[in-house]
LUMMIKE-98184 format. One record per residue (C-alpha): chain; x negated, y negated, z. Coordinates in pm, 1 decimal, decimal comma. Layout:
BEGIN
+-------+----------+----------+----------+
| kette |        u |        v |        w |
+-------+----------+----------+----------+
|     A |        X |        Y |        Z |
...
+-------+----------+----------+----------+
***
This chain:
BEGIN
+-------+----------+----------+----------+
| kette |        u |        v |        w |
+-------+----------+----------+----------+
|     A |   3510,0 |  -3357,2 |  -5195,1 |
|     A |   3275,9 |  -3309,3 |  -5480,1 |
|     A |   2922,2 |  -3453,7 |  -5426,5 |
|     A |   2799,6 |  -3700,9 |  -5689,8 |
|     A |   2505,2 |  -3578,1 |  -5908,2 |
|     A |   2322,8 |  -3901,2 |  -5801,4 |
|     A |   2357,6 |  -4116,1 |  -5494,4 |
|     A |   2231,1 |  -4458,7 |  -5589,0 |
|     A |   1868,7 |  -4405,2 |  -5667,9 |
|     A |   1841,8 |  -4090,6 |  -5458,1 |
|     A |   1736,4 |  -3774,0 |  -5673,5 |
|     A |   2016,5 |  -3529,4 |  -5774,6 |
|     A |   2167,6 |  -3333,4 |  -5472,7 |
|     A |   2027,4 |  -3001,5 |  -5603,1 |
|     A |   1676,2 |  -3145,1 |  -5579,5 |
|     A |   1739,2 |  -3267,9 |  -5236,7 |
|     A |   1855,8 |  -2920,2 |  -5120,2 |
|     A |   1549,0 |  -2765,2 |  -5278,6 |
|     A |   1321,5 |  -3031,2 |  -5111,1 |
|     A |   1479,8 |  -2990,2 |  -4774,3 |
|     A |   1426,6 |  -2607,9 |  -4792,6 |
|     A |   1052,5 |  -2679,1 |  -4805,8 |
|     A |   1072,2 |  -2858,4 |  -4460,4 |
|     A |    965,8 |  -2708,5 |  -4128,7 |
|     A |   1201,1 |  -2951,3 |  -3971,7 |
|     A |   1588,1 |  -2897,8 |  -3968,7 |
|     A |   1772,7 |  -3143,0 |  -4212,2 |
|     A |   2145,8 |  -3216,8 |  -4203,1 |
|     A |   2312,4 |  -3441,0 |  -4461,2 |
|     A |   2645,8 |  -3590,9 |  -4372,3 |
|     A |   2887,1 |  -3842,0 |  -4521,1 |
|     A |   2889,4 |  -4176,8 |  -4351,8 |
|     A |   3212,5 |  -4067,6 |  -4157,2 |
|     A |   3018,9 |  -3759,3 |  -4011,9 |
|     A |   3158,9 |  -3486,0 |  -4239,3 |
|     A |   2871,0 |  -3237,4 |  -4304,3 |
|     A |   2753,9 |  -3168,4 |  -4650,5 |
|     A |   2444,1 |  -2974,6 |  -4626,2 |
|     A |   2183,9 |  -2813,4 |  -4394,2 |
|     A |   1859,8 |  -2644,3 |  -4474,1 |
|     A |   1754,4 |  -2301,9 |  -4340,2 |
|     A |   1556,1 |  -2456,1 |  -4072,5 |
|     A |   1864,8 |  -2656,3 |  -3941,1 |
|     A |   2104,2 |  -2352,7 |  -3970,1 |
|     A |   1861,0 |  -2146,2 |  -3765,7 |
|     A |   1917,5 |  -2377,5 |  -3473,9 |
|     A |   2287,0 |  -2237,0 |  -3459,5 |
|     A |   2254,7 |  -1864,4 |  -3565,1 |
|     A |   2540,3 |  -1622,4 |  -3582,8 |
|     A |   2776,3 |  -1918,5 |  -3624,8 |
|     A |   3059,1 |  -1898,3 |  -3904,0 |
|     A |   3045,8 |  -2287,9 |  -3955,6 |
|     A |   2698,3 |  -2381,2 |  -3898,5 |
|     A |   2752,6 |  -2724,7 |  -4035,0 |
|     A |   3014,4 |  -2804,4 |  -3803,8 |
|     A |   2808,1 |  -2651,9 |  -3504,4 |
|     A |   2511,0 |  -2862,8 |  -3599,5 |
|     A |   2708,7 |  -3178,6 |  -3589,7 |
|     A |   2842,6 |  -3074,7 |  -3238,6 |
|     A |   2497,1 |  -3055,6 |  -3123,4 |
|     A |   2439,7 |  -3414,0 |  -3184,8 |
|     A |   2460,9 |  -3633,2 |  -2856,3 |
|     A |   2774,1 |  -3848,2 |  -2828,1 |
|     A |   2722,9 |  -4191,9 |  -2988,1 |
|     A |   2435,3 |  -4082,7 |  -3189,6 |
|     A |   2620,4 |  -4122,8 |  -3528,2 |
|     A |   2793,0 |  -4448,7 |  -3414,5 |
|     A |   2468,7 |  -4605,4 |  -3308,4 |
|     A |   2292,5 |  -4506,8 |  -3646,7 |
|     A |   2585,8 |  -4648,2 |  -3850,4 |
|     A |   2525,6 |  -4985,0 |  -3642,2 |
|     A |   2162,6 |  -5017,3 |  -3639,6 |
|     A |   2060,9 |  -4787,8 |  -3949,8 |
|     A |   1881,4 |  -4535,5 |  -3724,0 |
|     A |   1891,3 |  -4349,1 |  -3388,2 |
|     A |   1653,0 |  -4103,5 |  -3207,5 |
|     A |   1650,3 |  -3904,8 |  -2899,9 |
|     A |   1583,2 |  -3563,5 |  -2742,2 |
|     A |   1816,3 |  -3269,6 |  -2742,2 |
|     A |   1795,8 |  -2957,7 |  -2512,2 |
|     A |   1926,1 |  -2629,5 |  -2652,0 |
|     A |   2072,4 |  -2366,2 |  -2425,6 |
|     A |   1778,8 |  -2129,9 |  -2516,8 |
|     A |   1530,1 |  -2375,1 |  -2371,5 |
|     A |   1397,3 |  -2538,5 |  -2683,4 |
|     A |   1375,4 |  -2916,7 |  -2692,2 |
|     A |   1441,5 |  -3106,1 |  -3029,0 |
|     A |   1350,1 |  -3448,2 |  -3126,7 |
|     A |   1657,9 |  -3576,8 |  -3324,7 |
|     A |   1651,0 |  -3881,8 |  -3555,4 |
|     A |   1951,3 |  -4017,3 |  -3754,6 |
|     A |   1929,6 |  -4242,2 |  -4045,2 |
|     A |   2226,6 |  -4418,6 |  -4213,1 |
|     A |   2226,4 |  -4535,0 |  -4584,9 |
|     A |   2559,5 |  -4740,9 |  -4669,5 |
|     A |   2625,0 |  -4679,8 |  -5045,5 |
|     A |   2798,0 |  -4960,1 |  -5211,2 |
|     A |   3184,4 |  -4903,1 |  -5212,9 |
|     A |   3208,8 |  -4618,4 |  -4973,2 |
|     A |   3084,5 |  -4523,6 |  -4617,4 |
|     A |   2748,4 |  -4405,8 |  -4722,6 |
|     A |   2536,9 |  -4112,4 |  -4598,1 |
|     A |   2378,7 |  -3992,5 |  -4271,6 |
|     A |   2044,0 |  -3789,8 |  -4267,3 |
|     A |   1970,6 |  -3604,4 |  -3935,7 |
|     A |   1643,6 |  -3462,7 |  -3884,2 |
|     A |   1572,2 |  -3197,1 |  -3614,2 |
|     A |   1211,8 |  -3182,2 |  -3500,5 |
|     A |   1136,8 |  -2891,3 |  -3251,7 |
|     A |    910,3 |  -3035,6 |  -2974,3 |
|     A |    926,4 |  -2747,4 |  -2749,9 |
|     A |    551,5 |  -2680,6 |  -2735,7 |
|     A |    456,6 |  -3043,7 |  -2704,6 |
|     A |    729,9 |  -3077,4 |  -2441,3 |
|     A |    581,3 |  -2773,5 |  -2238,1 |
|     A |    247,2 |  -2903,1 |  -2289,2 |
|     A |    338,8 |  -3242,1 |  -2143,7 |
|     A |    516,3 |  -3061,4 |  -1848,5 |
|     A |    205,5 |  -2864,6 |  -1790,3 |
|     A |     -7,3 |  -3180,7 |  -1814,8 |
|     A |    231,7 |  -3348,2 |  -1542,6 |
|     A |    210,4 |  -3028,9 |  -1337,0 |
|     A |   -158,3 |  -3032,9 |  -1348,2 |
|     A |   -162,0 |  -3411,1 |  -1312,0 |
|     A |     12,7 |  -3358,3 |   -983,7 |
|     A |   -220,0 |  -3093,4 |   -869,1 |
|     A |   -511,9 |  -3328,1 |   -950,0 |
|     A |   -360,1 |  -3605,2 |   -736,4 |
|     A |   -296,3 |  -3366,3 |   -449,6 |
|     A |   -655,3 |  -3249,3 |   -483,9 |
|     A |   -781,0 |  -3596,4 |   -489,4 |
|     A |   -592,8 |  -3686,5 |   -174,2 |
|     A |   -725,6 |  -3382,7 |     -3,4 |
|     A |  -1097,8 |  -3469,6 |   -132,8 |
|     A |  -1044,5 |  -3823,1 |      7,8 |
|     A |   -940,6 |  -3670,3 |    347,0 |
|     A |  -1240,8 |  -3428,2 |    325,1 |
|     A |  -1476,1 |  -3717,1 |    249,3 |
|     A |  -1351,7 |  -3931,2 |    530,8 |
|     A |  -1382,4 |  -3633,5 |    767,3 |
|     A |  -1730,5 |  -3565,4 |    641,3 |
|     A |  -1820,2 |  -3934,0 |    698,2 |
|     A |  -1687,6 |  -3913,0 |   1049,5 |
|     A |  -1851,0 |  -3580,1 |   1098,9 |
|     A |  -2191,9 |  -3700,6 |   1002,5 |
|     A |  -2147,1 |  -4023,4 |   1198,0 |
|     A |  -2067,5 |  -3823,6 |   1507,9 |
|     A |  -2341,7 |  -3572,5 |   1435,5 |
|     A |  -2577,3 |  -3854,5 |   1420,5 |
|     A |  -2452,2 |  -4011,0 |   1753,6 |
|     A |  -2471,5 |  -3670,8 |   1897,4 |
|     A |  -2835,1 |  -3630,6 |   1831,6 |
|     A |  -2882,1 |  -3979,2 |   1972,8 |
|     A |  -2680,6 |  -3895,3 |   2293,4 |
|     A |  -2975,4 |  -3828,3 |   2499,4 |
|     A |  -3171,5 |  -4134,2 |   2399,0 |
|     A |  -2862,9 |  -4349,3 |   2439,4 |
|     A |  -2802,4 |  -4191,1 |   2791,0 |
|     A |  -3165,2 |  -4278,9 |   2881,0 |
|     A |  -3118,7 |  -4632,3 |   2755,2 |
|     A |  -2812,8 |  -4655,6 |   2972,2 |
|     A |  -2975,8 |  -4494,5 |   3263,0 |
|     A |  -3260,4 |  -4742,4 |   3282,6 |
|     A |  -3047,8 |  -5051,0 |   3357,6 |
|     A |  -2805,3 |  -4832,5 |   3571,8 |
|     A |  -3088,8 |  -4727,0 |   3773,8 |
|     A |  -3209,3 |  -5062,2 |   3871,8 |
|     A |  -2877,2 |  -5200,4 |   3915,1 |
|     A |  -2805,8 |  -4919,7 |   4163,5 |
|     A |  -3151,0 |  -4994,3 |   4336,3 |
|     A |  -3081,2 |  -5364,1 |   4348,1 |
|     A |  -2728,8 |  -5285,4 |   4517,2 |
|     A |  -2932,4 |  -5102,0 |   4774,2 |
|     A |  -3138,1 |  -5410,6 |   4834,3 |
|     A |  -2852,6 |  -5635,1 |   4833,8 |
|     A |  -2680,2 |  -5427,2 |   5092,4 |
|     A |  -2979,3 |  -5446,2 |   5306,1 |
|     A |  -3017,9 |  -5826,0 |   5244,6 |
|     A |  -2635,8 |  -5873,6 |   5329,6 |
|     A |  -2683,6 |  -5684,8 |   5660,3 |
|     A |  -2978,5 |  -5919,9 |   5749,0 |
|     A |  -2808,3 |  -6222,3 |   5650,1 |
|     A |  -2481,9 |  -6133,9 |   5830,2 |
|     A |  -2683,9 |  -6063,6 |   6153,1 |
|     A |  -2869,4 |  -6388,0 |   6118,5 |
|     A |  -2535,7 |  -6575,6 |   6064,6 |
|     A |  -2386,0 |  -6395,6 |   6379,4 |
|     A |  -2699,0 |  -6517,0 |   6586,3 |
|     A |  -2646,0 |  -6885,7 |   6449,6 |
|     A |  -2264,3 |  -6844,8 |   6555,3 |
|     A |  -2365,9 |  -6723,2 |   6913,3 |
|     A |  -2603,9 |  -7026,6 |   6938,1 |
|     A |  -2345,0 |  -7263,6 |   6849,5 |
|     A |  -2122,1 |  -7119,2 |   7109,0 |
|     A |  -2383,6 |  -7110,8 |   7382,1 |
|     A |  -2412,4 |  -7384,1 |   7654,0 |
|     A |  -2777,6 |  -7460,9 |   7552,0 |
|     A |  -2803,5 |  -7353,0 |   7169,8 |
|     A |  -3187,9 |  -7459,2 |   7172,4 |
|     A |  -3229,6 |  -7169,8 |   7415,6 |
|     A |  -3172,8 |  -6934,0 |   7143,9 |
|     A |  -3412,2 |  -7073,4 |   6887,2 |
|     A |  -3698,8 |  -6851,3 |   6981,3 |
|     A |  -3464,7 |  -6540,7 |   6916,2 |
|     A |  -3336,8 |  -6692,4 |   6589,2 |
|     A |  -3708,8 |  -6751,3 |   6468,8 |
|     A |  -3791,4 |  -6397,9 |   6565,5 |
|     A |  -3492,5 |  -6257,5 |   6386,4 |
|     A |  -3589,0 |  -6478,4 |   6059,9 |
|     A |  -3943,0 |  -6341,7 |   6067,6 |
|     A |  -3825,3 |  -5967,1 |   6140,2 |
|     A |  -3580,5 |  -5972,1 |   5843,9 |
|     A |  -3813,3 |  -6195,9 |   5613,8 |
|     A |  -3538,0 |  -6426,5 |   5540,3 |
|     A |  -3774,5 |  -6646,3 |   5330,6 |
|     A |  -3845,2 |  -6352,4 |   5103,1 |
|     A |  -3467,8 |  -6257,9 |   5089,3 |
|     A |  -3386,8 |  -6624,9 |   4981,9 |
|     A |  -3638,1 |  -6607,4 |   4685,8 |
|     A |  -3572,9 |  -6247,3 |   4587,8 |
|     A |  -3201,5 |  -6273,9 |   4591,8 |
|     A |  -3150,6 |  -6480,1 |   4286,6 |
|     A |  -3380,1 |  -6276,7 |   4096,8 |
|     A |  -3211,7 |  -5955,8 |   4204,6 |
|     A |  -2867,3 |  -6084,6 |   4081,7 |
|     A |  -3011,5 |  -6194,3 |   3749,7 |
|     A |  -3164,5 |  -5850,5 |   3695,3 |
|     A |  -2844,3 |  -5678,6 |   3784,9 |
|     A |  -2646,6 |  -5897,7 |   3546,3 |
|     A |  -2900,1 |  -5846,0 |   3267,9 |
|     A |  -2877,0 |  -5465,1 |   3342,1 |
|     A |  -2492,6 |  -5473,7 |   3316,5 |
|     A |  -2486,3 |  -5675,8 |   2995,7 |
|     A |  -2738,3 |  -5416,6 |   2844,4 |
|     A |  -2493,5 |  -5145,3 |   2922,3 |
|     A |  -2217,6 |  -5336,4 |   2784,5 |
|     A |  -2390,9 |  -5397,0 |   2465,9 |
|     A |  -2478,0 |  -5032,3 |   2431,5 |
|     A |  -2112,2 |  -4930,9 |   2493,6 |
|     A |  -1998,5 |  -5183,8 |   2239,0 |
|     A |  -2225,9 |  -5059,7 |   1973,1 |
|     A |  -2151,0 |  -4688,3 |   2042,6 |
|     A |  -1757,7 |  -4782,4 |   2018,0 |
|     A |  -1838,9 |  -4939,9 |   1663,3 |
|     A |  -2004,4 |  -4627,8 |   1545,7 |
|     A |  -1752,9 |  -4390,0 |   1686,9 |
|     A |  -1477,3 |  -4572,3 |   1510,3 |
|     A |  -1351,9 |  -4355,0 |   1227,4 |
|     A |  -1260,9 |  -4661,0 |   1001,8 |
|     A |   -909,2 |  -4513,1 |    914,2 |
|     A |   -742,5 |  -4847,6 |    980,9 |
|     A |  -1064,3 |  -5052,9 |    901,0 |
|     A |  -1023,8 |  -5314,9 |    642,2 |
|     A |  -1248,0 |  -5523,1 |    401,5 |
|     A |  -1367,9 |  -5826,1 |    596,9 |
|     A |  -1632,7 |  -6082,1 |    561,6 |
|     A |  -1924,5 |  -5964,6 |    802,2 |
|     A |  -2256,9 |  -6060,1 |    907,1 |
|     A |  -2512,1 |  -5783,7 |    780,2 |
|     A |  -2786,1 |  -5907,7 |   1018,1 |
|     A |  -2544,7 |  -5847,5 |   1311,5 |
|     A |  -2473,6 |  -5494,0 |   1180,0 |
|     A |  -2848,1 |  -5407,5 |   1135,6 |
|     A |  -2935,7 |  -5544,1 |   1496,1 |
|     A |  -2639,1 |  -5333,6 |   1634,0 |
|     A |  -2748,8 |  -5018,7 |   1462,6 |
|     A |  -3118,7 |  -5077,2 |   1566,5 |
|     A |  -3004,4 |  -5110,8 |   1926,5 |
|     A |  -2825,2 |  -4772,5 |   1889,4 |
|     A |  -3115,3 |  -4581,1 |   1764,1 |
|     A |  -3392,3 |  -4780,5 |   1914,2 |
|     A |  -3478,0 |  -4505,8 |   2169,7 |
|     A |  -3532,7 |  -4256,4 |   1885,8 |
|     A |  -3784,3 |  -4486,8 |   1726,4 |
|     A |  -3953,6 |  -4692,4 |   1998,0 |
|     A |  -4215,3 |  -4444,9 |   2112,2 |
|     A |  -4378,3 |  -4410,0 |   1761,8 |
|     A |  -4249,5 |  -4717,0 |   1546,7 |
|     A |  -4325,7 |  -5060,7 |   1518,9 |
|     A |  -4028,9 |  -5263,5 |   1382,2 |
|     A |  -4067,4 |  -5557,8 |   1175,6 |
|     A |  -3763,0 |  -5779,3 |   1083,6 |
|     A |  -3802,8 |  -6010,5 |    784,2 |
|     A |  -3442,3 |  -6147,6 |    751,4 |
|     A |  -3357,6 |  -6383,9 |    473,0 |
|     A |  -3063,6 |  -6627,9 |    479,6 |
|     A |  -2753,0 |  -6412,4 |    401,9 |
|     A |  -2393,2 |  -6527,9 |    340,4 |
|     A |  -2108,5 |  -6342,0 |    498,0 |
|     A |  -2055,6 |  -6046,5 |    282,4 |
|     A |  -1705,6 |  -5860,4 |    195,4 |
|     A |  -1737,0 |  -5507,7 |    307,0 |
|     A |  -1651,8 |  -5226,3 |    548,8 |
|     A |  -1894,1 |  -5317,2 |    834,7 |
|     A |  -1867,1 |  -4987,3 |   1032,2 |
|     A |  -1936,5 |  -4787,0 |    703,7 |
|     A |  -2231,7 |  -5006,0 |    614,6 |
|     A |  -2357,5 |  -4967,1 |    958,3 |
|     A |  -2345,6 |  -4587,7 |    904,5 |
|     A |  -2565,8 |  -4619,4 |    583,2 |
|     A |  -2828,4 |  -4844,8 |    791,7 |
|     A |  -2823,1 |  -4584,0 |   1056,1 |
|     A |  -2895,0 |  -4295,2 |    832,8 |
|     A |  -3163,5 |  -4455,7 |    639,5 |
|     A |  -3344,1 |  -4592,2 |    961,6 |
|     A |  -3325,0 |  -4257,6 |   1125,2 |
|     A |  -3470,6 |  -4089,6 |    812,7 |
|     A |  -3754,8 |  -4335,0 |    804,3 |
|     A |  -3826,5 |  -4265,3 |   1186,4 |
|     A |  -3827,5 |  -3897,2 |   1112,3 |
|     A |  -4066,9 |  -3944,7 |    818,7 |
|     A |  -4326,1 |  -4101,1 |   1065,0 |
|     A |  -4519,0 |  -3819,9 |   1220,4 |
|     A |  -4708,5 |  -4009,4 |   1492,8 |
|     A |  -4736,3 |  -4393,7 |   1464,0 |
|     A |  -4608,7 |  -4600,1 |   1201,9 |
|     A |  -4412,5 |  -4920,8 |   1085,9 |
|     A |  -4068,7 |  -4976,5 |    963,7 |
|     A |  -3996,6 |  -5312,4 |    790,2 |
|     A |  -3633,4 |  -5437,9 |    739,7 |
|     A |  -3628,0 |  -5704,2 |    476,0 |
|     A |  -3312,7 |  -5893,3 |    336,5 |
|     A |  -3241,0 |  -6149,7 |     86,2 |
|     A |  -3007,2 |  -6269,7 |   -198,2 |
|     A |  -3047,1 |  -6216,4 |   -560,1 |
|     A |  -3153,7 |  -6481,6 |   -791,9 |
|     A |  -2797,9 |  -6536,9 |   -923,5 |
|     A |  -2689,2 |  -6568,0 |   -564,2 |
|     A |  -2386,0 |  -6323,7 |   -618,1 |
|     A |  -2539,4 |  -6017,2 |   -457,7 |
|     A |  -2742,4 |  -5946,2 |   -144,9 |
|     A |  -3012,8 |  -5680,3 |    -81,7 |
|     A |  -3142,8 |  -5496,5 |    208,3 |
|     A |  -3468,1 |  -5294,4 |    195,5 |
|     A |  -3585,2 |  -5049,6 |    462,0 |
|     A |  -3937,3 |  -4943,2 |    412,3 |
|     A |  -4153,2 |  -4706,7 |    617,4 |
|     A |  -4504,5 |  -4589,3 |    643,0 |
|     A |  -4412,1 |  -4226,7 |    673,8 |
|     A |  -4513,5 |  -3921,1 |    461,9 |
|     A |  -4318,2 |  -4031,3 |    148,1 |
|     A |  -4097,0 |  -3831,7 |    -73,7 |
|     A |  -4235,6 |  -3615,6 |   -353,0 |
|     A |  -4158,9 |  -3714,6 |   -687,5 |
|     A |  -4008,8 |  -3397,5 |   -806,1 |
|     A |  -3734,1 |  -3418,5 |   -542,1 |
|     A |  -3648,3 |  -3783,2 |   -552,9 |
|     A |  -3354,4 |  -3713,4 |   -814,8 |
|     A |  -3199,8 |  -3475,9 |   -546,9 |
|     A |  -3206,7 |  -3664,8 |   -218,2 |
|     A |  -2869,2 |  -3813,0 |   -271,0 |
|     A |  -2711,8 |  -3473,4 |   -347,3 |
|     A |  -2480,5 |  -3337,0 |    -79,7 |
|     A |  -2635,3 |  -3079,2 |    174,9 |
|     A |  -2986,9 |  -3135,4 |     17,4 |
|     A |  -3255,4 |  -3183,4 |    304,8 |
|     A |  -3625,6 |  -3148,1 |    337,1 |
|     A |  -3574,0 |  -3113,1 |    713,1 |
|     A |  -3625,5 |  -2771,6 |    889,8 |
|     A |  -3318,7 |  -2549,1 |    919,7 |
|     A |  -3084,9 |  -2671,9 |   1203,3 |
|     A |  -3225,5 |  -3024,3 |   1217,0 |
|     A |  -3030,2 |  -3185,1 |    948,0 |
|     A |  -2697,3 |  -3192,2 |    761,1 |
|     A |  -2817,5 |  -3286,6 |    427,4 |
|     A |  -2510,7 |  -3521,9 |    415,2 |
|     A |  -2674,3 |  -3850,5 |    556,2 |
|     A |  -2798,1 |  -3985,1 |    225,0 |
|     A |  -2504,7 |  -3841,1 |     10,1 |
|     A |  -2254,0 |  -4026,2 |    244,8 |
|     A |  -2469,8 |  -4331,3 |    229,6 |
|     A |  -2470,6 |  -4317,4 |   -140,7 |
|     A |  -2103,2 |  -4282,9 |   -171,9 |
|     A |  -2038,4 |  -4577,2 |     67,3 |
|     A |  -2274,7 |  -4809,4 |   -125,2 |
|     A |  -2081,9 |  -4703,5 |   -452,6 |
|     A |  -1752,3 |  -4762,5 |   -267,3 |
|     A |  -1880,7 |  -5114,9 |   -221,9 |
|     A |  -1969,5 |  -5155,3 |   -589,5 |
|     A |  -2345,9 |  -5156,7 |   -501,0 |
|     A |  -2656,0 |  -4966,0 |   -570,2 |
|     A |  -2888,4 |  -4767,6 |   -361,2 |
|     A |  -3238,4 |  -4698,5 |   -496,5 |
|     A |  -3565,2 |  -4555,3 |   -356,0 |
|     A |  -3917,2 |  -4608,4 |   -422,2 |
|     A |  -4168,8 |  -4366,0 |   -277,1 |
|     A |  -4500,6 |  -4188,9 |   -332,9 |
|     A |  -4601,8 |  -3876,4 |   -133,9 |
|     A |  -4833,4 |  -3989,0 |    160,1 |
|     A |  -4764,9 |  -4367,4 |    114,7 |
|     A |  -4402,2 |  -4406,1 |    258,2 |
|     A |  -4076,9 |  -4487,3 |    115,1 |
|     A |  -3850,6 |  -4791,2 |     41,8 |
|     A |  -3481,8 |  -4786,2 |     34,5 |
|     A |  -3316,0 |  -5076,8 |   -135,2 |
|     A |  -2945,3 |  -5146,6 |    -98,9 |
|     A |  -2790,8 |  -5412,4 |   -316,4 |
|     A |  -2420,3 |  -5521,7 |   -238,6 |
|     A |  -2191,2 |  -5791,1 |   -411,5 |
|     A |  -2106,1 |  -6069,3 |   -196,1 |
|     A |  -1743,4 |  -6043,9 |   -285,9 |
|     A |  -1525,9 |  -5755,1 |   -392,8 |
|     A |  -1317,4 |  -5852,8 |   -705,0 |
|     A |   -949,8 |  -5791,8 |   -670,1 |
|     A |   -977,5 |  -5734,1 |   -295,7 |
|     A |   -870,0 |  -5970,5 |    -18,6 |
|     A |  -1032,6 |  -5972,3 |    326,5 |
|     A |   -851,5 |  -5967,1 |    647,9 |
+-------+----------+----------+----------+
***
């Protein structure tokens, strides 16, 4: 079938051929019924060493491509060749008045772009795996630093437990003696009740009361029991605090928590480390419940309080102050010490991992770095004000609510 010199307002066919040869994309022109009319060099190169290149190009098209383009006027999709190349195929249908019209199919090689996309997806998957590993490593570092801190405090905590256990043990010894004396006196009273003349045993009873000092036992026994109960409660509190700090937080959830309770719990744990050289002053304001991960914030408080204690050489003061911001959507905690301070030239590095000013072997350099990460995780800020020789003040600012998170 002869091709008309002009197709509607389309330039002469010879001009179309010439223009198509200038294109880097493959171009195939067909009649509306799918009969191929012309393919440029770029299109024929897609089916090399083929006797009927036009028919081979038509055969490359996915099933339904031509039919869909006749209905909607256009179609596009991707095509994978046997040699591994990927083509983007676009088909356009123009219906000429009085006949079936024409189809224009454009083949655009997207192999490189597809390969880059595949590479990006591969690298994205690798980055996701790396991120998961980093998250796991961060959690391990957090737990490692927490347990290292508790390890350093173990002797002090043992001392704190031994004190109440010691006097409870002593009180139990006294109680055993008191019970022996009371049971002996009770037995004497029972003998008197069974005797024909109970009054005859009264001198012996009075002698036993004086010898066992029953009046002293009566006064000392309630005090002894109260001290023992207080000691046991003290041990229970220490164990509860240790349990909170040794908990890894893996199953921890965001919840509304009392930050003052967290501060008090932290101070109880580390107090034996501080009490011999530190005067602690609390200036608690009125705080609302804060949505947070309580055990992680306790780790921050412990790290900063311990650093404050280590900064004090002999005697000094640590002041813990809390309050709410003026717009009442944030709370802040300040921990200030009267220690040696931080030189200005290293203040920018104190939150870097593994940076420490402590002697080798006495610090991991992770405490403030992990604290910084925890505060950022809470969408908060941690700042330091310090001058060498004048002490330091760490200020932690936290939002009261975490947007987009629900608490348990």
